[in-house]
C-alpha positions in Angstrom: 68.2 86.0 92.7 69.7 82.5 92.6 70.5 80.6 95.8 74.1 79.8 95.8 75.6 77.2 98.2 78.4 78.6 100.4 81.3 76.3 101.2 82.3 77.7 104.6 85.2 75.4 105.0 86.7 76.3 101.7 86.2 80.0 102.5 87.9 79.7 105.8 90.8 77.8 104.3 91.3 80.7 101.8 91.2 83.3 104.5 93.6 81.3 106.7 96.1 80.8 103.8 95.9 84.5 102.9 96.6 85.6 106.5 99.4 83.0 106.8 101.2 84.4 103.8 100.8 88.0 105.1 102.0 87.2 108.6 104.9 85.0 107.4 106.3 88.1 105.6 105.7 90.4 108.6 105.3 88.6 112.0 104.9 91.9 113.8 101.8 92.7 111.7 100.0 89.8 113.4 100.8 91.2 116.8 99.6 94.7 115.7 96.4 93.3 114.2 95.7 91.3 117.4 96.2 94.4 119.5 93.7 96.3 117.3 91.1 93.5 117.8 91.7 93.5 121.6 91.1 97.2 121.8 88.1 97.1 119.5 86.3 94.4 121.6 87.7 95.5 125.0 89.6 92.3 125.5 92.6 92.1 127.9 95.5 89.6 127.7 94.2 88.0 130.9 90.8 87.3 129.4 92.4 85.8 126.3 94.7 83.4 128.3 91.8 82.3 130.5 89.7 81.6 127.4 92.3 79.3 125.9 93.0 77.4 129.2 89.5 75.8 129.0 
């Protein structure tokens, strides 16, 4: 098996661009997806706002 170098920055740009296109078409999908993540990881809105105030 060959060792391939991974360009993490390039990969994240592609992911961000893909999500940006999806959410530009359907802004409510972003809210729904975030709600799913919050439930999955047991996060509450208060926890999120406290995290971003730091």
